Backbone bond lengths (Angstrom), bond angles and torsions (degrees), N, CA, C in turn:
res aa  C-N    CA-C-N  psi(-1)  N-CA   C-N-CA  omega(-1)  CA-C   N-CA-C  phi
1 M - - - 1.489 - - 1.511 108.26 -
2 N 1.344 114.03 133.17 1.411 115.89 -174.36 1.533 112.89 -89.59
3 F 1.185 125.41 -25.95 1.414 126.02 -176.60 1.577 111.73 -67.70
4 K 1.297 114.69 158.17 1.388 123.65 174.63 1.505 115.73 -84.06
5 K 1.304 114.15 -48.62 1.479 117.62 -177.89 1.619 102.17 -145.59
6 L 1.355 114.03 139.78 1.461 123.37 175.84 1.461 110.31 -123.69
7 L 1.255 118.50 123.61 1.522 126.12 171.92 1.512 109.68 -105.01
8 I 1.393 117.30 130.98 1.417 120.69 -178.94 1.507 104.13 -127.57
9 I 1.383 112.25 121.83 1.504 117.86 174.55 1.493 108.97 -123.48
10 R 1.332 114.88 164.89 1.411 124.36 168.33 1.492 108.04 -93.41
11 H 1.318 116.38 150.07 1.499 118.03 175.93 1.555 112.02 -61.68
12 G 1.284 117.63 157.73 1.426 122.39 -175.81 1.545 112.49 -67.55
13 E 1.283 122.73 172.11 1.370 133.47 -169.42 1.555 105.75 -54.80
14 K 1.379 110.29 144.97 1.369 120.66 174.71 1.470 111.99 -105.37
15 P 1.427 117.95 166.46 1.435 117.57 176.64 1.540 117.64 -56.65
16 G 1.335 116.46 145.76 1.465 116.82 176.31 1.584 105.86 86.79
17 D 1.338 112.68 175.77 1.470 118.35 178.60 1.530 110.14 -108.66
18 P 1.275 119.65 103.32 1.447 124.44 -178.13 1.609 110.15 -54.96
19 A 1.261 117.01 -28.54 1.550 120.84 -174.45 1.554 103.67 -71.05
20 V 1.490 119.76 -30.05 1.336 120.33 179.82 1.514 114.86 -92.51
21 D 1.281 114.15 -39.85 1.521 122.41 -171.85 1.456 108.61 -138.07
22 A 1.366 118.91 96.91 1.493 123.18 -174.06 1.477 105.77 -71.38
23 S 1.310 125.19 -21.14 1.479 123.77 -178.46 1.560 111.44 -77.04
24 T 1.278 119.14 -8.53 1.419 122.90 176.17 1.541 107.51 -62.06
25 D 1.405 119.52 120.60 1.447 119.92 -168.35 1.464 106.66 -149.77
26 G 1.192 128.61 57.82 1.469 125.18 177.60 1.535 108.10 -65.60
27 I 1.326 113.21 154.64 1.483 117.26 179.18 1.489 114.72 -69.64
28 N 1.256 114.11 -36.36 1.484 124.42 -177.84 1.500 116.43 -95.85
29 L 1.295 122.14 162.54 1.426 128.48 172.72 1.660 108.41 -62.07
30 S 1.308 107.88 150.37 1.573 113.22 170.42 1.496 106.22 -83.55
31 T 1.296 115.74 172.17 1.488 122.04 178.39 1.576 110.10 -53.75
32 K 1.393 120.50 -40.54 1.381 122.97 177.94 1.537 109.45 -64.69
33 G 1.290 115.06 -39.68 1.514 120.95 -179.71 1.543 111.58 -61.98
34 Y 1.343 112.82 -44.07 1.481 116.46 172.08 1.518 114.73 -63.02
35 E 1.276 121.09 -32.58 1.366 122.51 169.63 1.474 116.70 -67.43
36 R 1.332 117.34 -40.29 1.449 123.44 168.11 1.497 114.02 -55.69
37 A 1.339 117.11 -44.18 1.406 124.20 -176.12 1.496 103.88 -64.21
38 G 1.241 121.76 -52.16 1.567 122.32 179.25 1.477 113.85 -57.92
39 A 1.360 114.21 -36.40 1.512 115.28 -178.10 1.437 112.64 -74.00
40 L 1.350 116.50 -29.81 1.514 123.29 174.78 1.502 112.74 -56.63
41 A 1.266 116.41 -40.21 1.515 121.06 -172.34 1.515 115.57 -54.22
42 P 1.419 115.80 -46.32 1.459 117.17 171.17 1.483 118.27 -78.42
43 Y 1.365 110.93 -36.42 1.466 121.57 -179.46 1.501 117.96 -56.37
44 V 1.279 117.49 -47.29 1.540 122.87 179.50 1.480 112.65 -59.39
45 P 1.330 119.97 -57.80 1.423 120.59 -177.97 1.584 111.00 -64.38
46 A 1.226 115.89 -36.87 1.513 119.21 -176.59 1.509 111.38 -72.97
47 T 1.256 115.74 -33.17 1.451 122.39 177.77 1.495 117.05 -87.44
48 F 1.240 118.52 -47.01 1.409 122.89 -177.12 1.551 118.82 -113.83
49 G 1.252 112.43 -7.98 1.462 117.24 -176.43 1.579 108.75 97.88
50 A 1.275 119.67 154.12 1.471 123.70 -177.24 1.536 111.33 -64.56
51 P 1.247 112.37 131.15 1.538 111.16 173.72 1.503 113.74 -75.17
52 D 1.348 113.95 159.69 1.434 122.56 176.52 1.504 116.43 -94.67
53 F 1.368 109.16 -27.10 1.532 115.35 178.37 1.510 109.38 -147.35
54 L 1.355 111.59 141.61 1.558 118.04 178.24 1.513 109.17 -116.16
55 F 1.320 113.81 138.76 1.399 122.39 179.91 1.551 109.48 -128.69
56 A 1.385 116.15 143.41 1.474 119.19 171.64 1.466 106.44 -148.96
57 T 1.336 116.03 163.05 1.456 124.55 174.97 1.568 106.38 -59.12
58 K 1.335 112.76 144.85 1.566 115.44 171.11 1.514 111.31 -68.01
59 A 1.333 108.80 140.63 1.535 113.22 -177.92 1.623 108.72 -59.89
60 S 1.289 114.10 146.46 1.466 118.08 177.18 1.480 108.51 -131.99
61 N 1.401 119.90 -171.63 1.292 126.38 172.21 1.494 118.23 -67.79
62 H 1.390 110.06 -16.82 1.479 118.29 -176.41 1.561 113.64 -106.12
63 S 1.418 116.35 -17.83 1.441 112.88 -177.19 1.496 107.51 -167.99
64 N 1.395 115.60 140.40 1.358 125.95 166.43 1.551 107.61 -125.50
65 R 1.312 115.20 20.55 1.475 120.99 -175.05 1.561 114.77 -65.02
66 P 1.401 118.27 -42.20 1.386 116.00 179.04 1.518 112.89 -60.13
67 V 1.232 119.62 -48.66 1.538 123.55 174.52 1.439 116.87 -55.75
68 E 1.386 113.06 -42.92 1.504 119.14 173.51 1.539 109.61 -60.40
69 T 1.357 117.46 -44.36 1.410 115.57 -173.96 1.550 118.43 -59.49
70 I 1.301 108.09 -35.37 1.639 111.69 -179.61 1.512 113.52 -102.30
71 T 1.393 115.76 7.87 1.482 116.63 175.57 1.496 114.02 -60.71
72 P 1.326 119.18 -44.03 1.564 118.17 173.93 1.601 112.83 -60.66
73 L 1.303 115.76 -36.86 1.490 117.13 176.52 1.568 107.51 -68.92
74 S 1.302 118.34 -42.33 1.448 116.06 173.85 1.487 115.31 -55.96
75 T 1.239 114.83 -46.42 1.606 121.13 178.43 1.522 111.32 -59.75
76 Q 1.383 115.51 -41.81 1.492 116.20 -176.29 1.519 110.01 -77.25
77 T 1.370 118.87 -31.13 1.468 116.32 -176.36 1.503 109.77 -97.29
78 H 1.296 121.47 -7.41 1.483 125.86 175.51 1.558 106.59 70.99
79 L 1.380 117.64 33.88 1.463 120.71 178.40 1.417 105.46 -111.35
80 D 1.382 111.57 145.50 1.541 121.96 171.81 1.631 108.34 -72.74
81 I 1.273 113.83 148.69 1.469 117.15 168.08 1.468 109.00 -98.76
82 H 1.320 109.47 121.89 1.480 123.48 -179.99 1.599 105.44 -84.93
83 S 1.360 112.69 108.92 1.431 113.31 -175.88 1.636 110.39 -136.78
84 E 1.343 112.64 54.53 1.469 121.32 -177.52 1.538 112.21 -87.97
85 F 1.330 117.09 -13.49 1.516 116.52 -170.87 1.543 108.10 -107.80
86 E 1.272 119.17 136.63 1.454 124.02 174.44 1.523 107.98 -72.01
87 D 1.310 113.34 163.48 1.439 118.23 178.32 1.480 118.04 -51.17
88 N 1.368 116.65 -43.94 1.467 121.78 175.86 1.454 118.58 -77.67
89 Q 1.335 115.94 3.40 1.493 125.37 178.72 1.541 112.59 -103.24
90 Y 1.436 114.53 31.82 1.402 123.64 -175.41 1.605 109.02 -62.22
91 A 1.372 111.44 -35.54 1.513 116.39 178.45 1.435 116.44 -61.89
92 N 1.307 111.27 -37.33 1.614 123.34 179.06 1.622 105.85 -64.87
93 L 1.268 115.57 -43.14 1.512 119.54 179.64 1.544 107.70 -67.68
94 A 1.312 117.99 -45.80 1.507 121.81 179.04 1.569 107.78 -56.10
95 E 1.294 115.64 -47.39 1.404 117.29 179.49 1.548 118.07 -63.99
96 K 1.316 115.47 -32.87 1.458 119.46 176.92 1.596 107.45 -71.10
97 L 1.407 115.63 -44.15 1.455 116.44 -175.44 1.551 113.07 -69.09
98 T 1.244 118.40 -22.78 1.459 122.12 -177.83 1.499 112.00 -97.89
99 S 1.342 120.57 -9.22 1.470 122.87 -176.42 1.508 107.37 -111.67
100 D 1.181 125.49 -30.05 1.443 126.25 -168.66 1.482 108.93 -85.86
101 E 1.235 119.26 121.54 1.540 122.99 -175.31 1.462 111.42 -71.75
102 K 1.331 123.43 -14.77 1.395 125.09 -178.74 1.527 107.54 -68.80
103 Y 1.276 123.86 -17.19 1.446 126.19 176.32 1.539 114.39 -93.70
104 A 1.363 117.94 -2.63 1.427 122.22 176.05 1.531 113.09 -56.27
105 G 1.273 116.31 127.37 1.458 120.06 177.26 1.503 114.20 66.29
106 K 1.337 120.49 19.78 1.497 122.61 -177.91 1.588 109.59 -114.15
107 Q 1.297 113.66 161.67 1.387 124.50 -177.34 1.613 104.95 -99.70
108 L 1.331 115.17 125.37 1.431 122.13 -174.05 1.582 111.28 -118.26
109 L 1.245 124.91 142.97 1.416 127.15 172.42 1.528 106.97 -128.29
110 I 1.339 112.81 132.88 1.463 126.07 -177.94 1.513 107.64 -121.55
111 C 1.329 115.78 124.45 1.438 119.83 168.20 1.560 112.77 -114.19
112 W 1.341 116.10 119.71 1.478 120.50 -160.35 1.514 103.54 -136.67
113 H 1.338 114.84 173.93 1.517 121.99 174.68 1.615 106.17 -88.11
114 H 1.334 108.99 140.72 1.560 117.71 -173.70 1.458 113.76 -52.16
115 G 1.413 118.41 -37.24 1.382 120.21 -164.94 1.600 106.68 -68.91
116 T 1.277 122.73 -26.96 1.429 125.75 -174.05 1.568 110.11 -107.46
117 I 1.245 120.75 -5.91 1.457 117.14 -178.69 1.535 113.60 -58.23
118 P 1.421 119.42 -48.59 1.423 115.25 -179.37 1.548 114.11 -63.53
119 A 1.347 118.98 -31.18 1.511 121.47 167.89 1.470 115.95 -59.71
120 L 1.370 110.26 -39.33 1.558 114.10 177.98 1.494 111.70 -67.76
121 V 1.303 118.33 -38.70 1.533 119.01 175.71 1.492 110.36 -63.92
122 T 1.301 117.50 -43.41 1.441 122.72 175.86 1.573 112.13 -59.01
123 A 1.268 115.32 -43.62 1.429 118.19 178.23 1.504 112.51 -63.22
124 L 1.412 119.28 -27.34 1.381 123.24 -177.14 1.597 107.19 -83.08
125 G 1.261 118.96 -6.18 1.391 124.48 175.21 1.581 114.11 99.34
126 Y 1.256 117.67 16.72 1.488 124.79 -179.81 1.541 114.31 -111.13
127 T 1.247 120.71 162.68 1.337 125.13 167.44 1.444 116.13 -91.46
128 P 1.279 125.23 118.77 1.538 126.74 -178.21 1.478 106.80 -61.71
129 P 1.348 117.66 149.70 1.446 121.20 175.60 1.553 117.47 -69.68
130 V 1.406 112.45 -22.03 1.458 123.37 172.46 1.405 107.80 -142.09
131 A 1.369 119.22 151.93 1.403 125.30 -172.82 1.486 113.95 -79.55
132 H 1.443 115.18 -25.78 1.407 123.39 176.75 1.500 107.17 -138.33
133 W 1.369 114.24 127.64 1.506 121.91 175.65 1.471 104.61 -71.44
134 P 1.411 124.11 122.95 1.456 125.22 178.17 1.464 113.12 -56.13
135 S 1.380 118.85 136.83 1.502 116.27 -177.36 1.478 118.08 -67.87
136 D 1.352 112.59 -17.85 1.560 119.77 176.44 1.468 114.00 -93.55
137 S 1.312 121.69 11.92 1.466 126.02 -175.04 1.528 110.55 -109.27
138 F 1.317 112.15 114.88 1.504 119.20 177.88 1.514 115.09 -121.96
139 D 1.348 113.68 6.15 1.439 123.06 -170.66 1.461 117.78 -116.99
140 R 1.338 120.45 31.21 1.439 125.61 -178.89 1.578 107.36 -117.61
141 V 1.335 110.29 152.57 1.422 119.06 169.63 1.590 107.01 -130.93
142 W 1.314 113.20 122.76 1.532 113.74 171.39 1.527 111.96 -95.53
143 V 1.394 112.44 129.94 1.460 116.33 -169.36 1.668 105.36 -119.65
144 I 1.223 110.42 131.24 1.542 117.01 172.61 1.499 106.60 -126.32
145 E 1.336 114.33 120.54 1.414 124.15 178.41 1.566 110.67 -110.85
146 N 1.326 114.81 128.81 1.385 118.25 179.89 1.538 109.49 -105.58
147 T 1.277 118.48 63.84 1.457 126.58 -178.98 1.555 109.68 -104.63
148 N 1.432 117.59 0.82 1.371 123.80 -176.33 1.538 108.78 -76.82
149 V 1.282 119.58 127.65 1.476 122.82 176.87 1.568 112.26 -101.62
150 T 1.226 116.46 -5.56 1.549 122.51 -174.23 1.492 110.97 -83.39
151 G 1.339 114.38 -15.77 1.422 116.26 -174.73 1.534 117.82 91.40
152 A 1.273 117.02 -6.40 1.426 126.53 174.60 1.516 110.19 -63.66
153 A 1.316 119.09 149.12 1.482 122.46 176.40 1.500 110.70 -68.04
154 A 1.356 116.81 135.19 1.358 117.75 173.35 1.459 114.00 -72.38
155 Q 1.287 121.43 154.83 1.452 130.86 -175.96 1.627 102.42 -93.47
156 V 1.336 111.90 149.75 1.443 120.42 172.36 1.494 107.52 -100.55
157 Q 1.361 119.48 113.24 1.350 127.77 177.98 1.539 111.88 -80.57
158 N 1.202 122.52 135.05 1.496 128.67 -178.18 1.540 105.10 -113.07
159 L 1.358 116.19 99.07 1.400 117.05 -170.37 1.576 108.72 -117.01
160 P 1.413 113.41 149.30 1.422 111.55 176.29 1.535 112.89 -83.80
161 Q 1.330 113.97 148.32 1.514 115.55 178.74 1.594 110.54 -80.36
162 Q 1.169 120.21 -41.11 1.462 121.94 176.29 1.444 112.26 67.27
163 L 1.385 119.22 38.35 1.458 121.29 -169.37 1.459 108.99 -99.10
164 L 1.268 121.36 -35.23 1.482 122.13 -174.95 1.585 110.58 -124.27
165 F 1.346 113.35 162.47 1.369 120.70 -179.91 1.572 109.01 -61.06
166 G 1.271 114.50 131.88 1.480 121.89 -174.29 1.505 115.88 93.80
167 D 1.275 120.65 -8.16 1.448 120.86 178.52 1.474 114.45 -67.68
168 A 1.274 116.53 146.17 1.550 119.68 177.18 1.529 114.90 -53.36
169 S 1.214 116.23 148.71 1.572 119.26 -179.14 1.537 106.98 -102.71
170 D 1.353 119.17 -8.43 1.491 120.31 174.07 1.434 114.93 -139.75
């Protein structure tokens, strides 16, 4: 892997209550999702350092939530959001990130849909901390740091964001 640190988050909350109705699937973020997006803008640089590149799934007829989630961070850091890959093209993104030298030694942030985040991590060559990202979980950040010089595989940390009321504490 070329990158120094990789942060992977799920998009912010969507309309409705996914714990009650999994079919709820508005294109845009809910009010709470926009609150999370705003809170992520200062949180990411303060907690992990400023990213060098931002990635999100390509907008579709079903969702623009990943792009919306990191738009405040994009504005704050003056970074473009790279969103050329669709949700199911996570392997293409993984190939790009692991083969393009411009990502060497850089910090990357990816905002994706929860259903394919574990597969994305696997495509990057790592073991996801959980096999399935819970459908009602919007408050996690998976962190991969490539600071290891021994050649051992880096571990994927599954950390709580703790940004909004009701977020997990561990």
